[in-house]
N, C-alpha and C positions, 0 to 999 in steps of 0.2 A: 256651512250648508247652503244649498242653492236657494235663492230667493223664490218664494212661492208665487210671485206676482204673475209669472207667465201662465200659471194654471187658470187665471181669470180670463185670459184671452180666448176669443172664439177659435174654433178649429174647423177647417173645411175637409170633409170626407167626400171626395168627388164633388158633386154639385150641392151637397147638403152641408149647411153651416150648423155647427154645434156651438151652443152659447158659452160654454167654458170647458175646461179640460179635466174635470174630475167626474168619473163615470161610475154608475152603479153596475156591478158585474151581473151577468145572467146567472141565476141560481135556480136549479130545478126544484119545483115545489115551494119556492119562496117569492121570486120576483114576478108575481102575478099582477094583474091590472091594479088591484087595490094597493099593493106595495109600491109599484112603479109610480103611481100618481102621487103617493106621499113623498117618495124620494125626489121626484121632480119639483114638487111644491116647495121643498126645502132648499132647492138650488142645485141639485145634481145636474151636470151638464148634459149627460146622456144616460138614458135608462134602457135596458135591454130585456126582452121577453125571456121567460123560461125557455129552456131548450125544447124544441118541438121535433119529434121523430118524423123525418120526411116521408118515410113509407106509410106511416099511419095517417099523416096529413093527406097524402096523395090518395089514400083509400077512403078518406072521409070518416075516419074513426071518431067516435064520440069524445068530446073534451078538447080536441085540437082547435076547434073554433074559438074557444075562450082564450087560448094561448096566443093566437094570432090576431085577435080582434083589436081594431084600432080603438085606443082609449081616449082619443081627443087631444093627446099631447102634441107639441109642435113637431117632434121627430119620433116616428114609430119604427123601432128597430126589432127585427125578429131573428132569432137564432135557430138554425136548422142543424139537425144531426142525421147521419146516415152513412151508408156505404155504397148505395146504388146510384149511379149517375142519373138514371132515368127518374128515380124518385126525388132526388135532390133538385133536379131541374123543375119537375112538376110542383114540388113543394114551394120552391122559390116563386114560381108563377102564381100559385094560389095566394101566397103571402103578399106579393106585390099587388095582386088584384084586390086584396083586402086593405090596401093603403100603406103597406110597409115602405118606408123611405130608404131603409138600408137592410140588406140581408147579410147576416153573419153566419159563417160556417164553423161549426164546433169541431175542432181537431185537438181539443185539450181535456175533455172530460175523462177522469181516471177511473170512474166507477166500473166495476166488473161487469155489470149488466149491460153497459154500453160498449166497453172494449171487447167483451166476449162476443159481441156481434160484429167485431172488426170496424167499429165506428169510434168517434171521439179520438182520444190520443192514440189509439191503435193505428190510426191512419198514418202516424208518423213512422211506422215500421215499413211503409211502402209509399214512398213519395210519388212514384209514377201514378199509382192509383189515386193518391190524394189529389194530384194535379188534374186527373180526369174529372173528379167531382167539382173542383174549382172551375175548370173550363166549362163544364155543363151548366153550372149556376150562372156564371158571367154571361154566357150566351143566351140564357133563358130570360133574363130580365134587363131592364134599362136602368134600374136603380143601382147605386154603389154596392159592391160586394166586399165584405171584410172577412178576416179569418182570425179565430182565437186558437192559440196553440200553447203547448208547454215547451220546455227546453229540448225535450226529446223523450224517447221511451225510457231510457236509463242512462247512467253515466257513460256508458260505452257508445252511445248513439245520440250525441248532442247536436242534432241536425236542424234545429230551429232556424239558424241563419240561411241554410240552403233552402228550406221550405219557404221561408219568407221571400227570398229572392225570386224563386220560381213562381210563387204566388203573385208577386208584383208584375212579373213578366206576363202572367196570364190575365192581368186586368184587375187584380185586387187593389182596393184603394186605401186600406189600413190594416195593420196586424196588431193583435194584442198577444202579449207573451206572459204567461204565468211562470215565475222564476223557480220552478221545480220540474223534475222529470215525472213521467207517469208513475214510475215505480216508487217514488217518494210519497205519492198521494198528497197528504197535507202534513207530513212529518218533517221535523227539522225546520230550518229557516230558509225562506226563499232566497235564491241567489240573485240579487238585483244586479250585480256587476255582469253576470252572464247575459243579461238582456241587452247589454251594450253591444255585443257581437251581432245581434239582430239589427240593431239601429245602424251599425256600420255597413250592413249588407244591403240596405234598401234606401230608397229616397222617399217612400210614402210614410205617413205618420206611423209611429210605433207607440203603443200603449203598454205601460208597465203594470203588472198585476202580481199580487202575492204578499200577504202580511202587512198591508197598509191599513192602519187603524187610526192614525192621528195626523195632525198637521206636520209635526216634526218628521214622522216616517215618510210622508209624502215628499218632503224636501230631500230627504236622504235618497229615496228611490230615484228621484229625478237626477240627482247628482251622480249616482253610481251607474245608472242605466243610460243617461242621455236621452231618455224617452221624451216624447212630445205631450203625453198625457198620462194620467194615472187612473187605474180602475180599482175600485174598492168592493170587496165582497162580504166575507163573513163578519166584518166589523159592524155590519148593519143589523145583525141579530138583535132584536129588541130596541133598535135605534135607527129608524129609516132616514134620519137626518144627517148621518155621518158624512157622506159625500158633500152635501150642501155646506156643512160646517167647515170642511177643508177648503171648498171653493170660496167661502166667505173670508177665510183667513188670507186668501190670495187677492181679495178685493172684489170678488164676484157678488152677484145678487143672492141674498139669502133670506129665507122666510124667518120671521121672528116667532113662528108658531110652535117652536120647541116648548114642551111643557116645562114650566118653571116652578110649579107648586104641586102639592099632592092632588088637589082638585083638578088642576090642569092635566096632570098625568092620567088620572082616572078617566077624564073626558076623552083624552087622546086614545087610550087603549080601547075604550068602549066603542069609539067611532070606527077604529080599525076593525074591530070584531064585527060590528054591524055591517060594514062594507063587505066583509068576506061572506057573511050570510046572504047578503043581497046578490053577490057575484055567483056563488055556488048553489044557493038554495039552503034550506035549514039543515037537512040531514048531512049533506056533504060538507057544508060550511062549518058545522060543529067540529068535524074531524080535521078539516084543513086548517082551522084557526088555532088548534091546540098547540102546535109547535111555536107559533108566534106568541101566544099567551105565556107559554113556558119561558121563552126568551125575555119577555118583558118582566116576568117575575124574577128570573135569575139576575137580570141586570139592575133592576130598580127596587126589588123587594126581597133580596136574598134571605133575609131573616124571618120571613113569614113562615108561620108554623106549617108543618107538613100536612096537617089535616085540611087547612084552608087551601093549600095548593092542590091536594087530591080532589077536593070538592069542585074546584074550578075546572080541573082537567077531565072530570068524569061526568059532570052534570049534563043532562040531555035536554034541558029546557033553556033556551036562550035568555029568558028573563031572569032565571036563577043564576046563570053565569054572570050576567051583567050586574046583578045585585052583589054577588061575591067580589067581582072585580072592583066595584066602587068602594066596597068595604075595605079591601086590601090597599088600594092605591090612594085612598083618601085619608089614611091614618096620619098620625103625627109625623111631621117631616123627619124626625129623628130615626124613624124606622125605615125610611126610604133613601135609596141612593140617588138622589136627584142630581148630584154632581155629574153622574154619568150621562145625564140627558143632554148636556151641552157639548 
């Protein structure tokens, strides 16, 4: 397997220096400010905002401001989605005006509500149109522009190398490739070797994404893809420290604040919960936080009784939720899966 040490090295994306090469993937409804700050504190080299719909951002729709707001981290990267060049350009200008250091264009989201509007991975069905969006964004801002894509729409149209090459020619400074087609969604195993064809097609950095959950998998994806960096997504459910732990294995800086005791885990989950309430307000925060609480329970306290879980997921008073969380996560270590915390 490839030595992980190169993941600890900085990476330049245009004029922006990234501290290491293990990144947190943008995930809609997940990688909000509270989550990104945690992942960064644990050592993730780069964290990316949730996908922001460029049309809604350009029109000033409520909620977009939270997604693009600068969180004080050294590198602020905002991902935009859309299919109208005018809106993509305006969205990029707004994000850059709010302090974005890098603008990422989403050409990989497989969700039907996104592809149904001919955005996300649907853009890989029409590369000329996709390039018109890239050119509009590159022309609109002075910060580096990157693109996240899939291998193609389906097995009959594996055109990621062509899109990446044309994107580089248009001024894109880095591409990320998820090793599945859109039609695969998240089924089967990501094809890491197929990412190598994208790496061969361009001279800019290539980031490999898909099914990386551990240090050993990071090593294999590097070996099979030849990529310059690794992006980790769903492995962070209930564990915001995963990218940082992989970077640490490569020799990067890593926070020791991973919870190692039941009390430490309780404190960590409660702090994340409280940060989400502060970010969204009580009413919205209660709803937004539930998926994260569910993932913490699944990952670290899978044997907790269904009644306790239901009470946590349905309680409407934050103080009650916090009391229940502390009860669940402060129990005897034998009932908790603390090994999955590291």
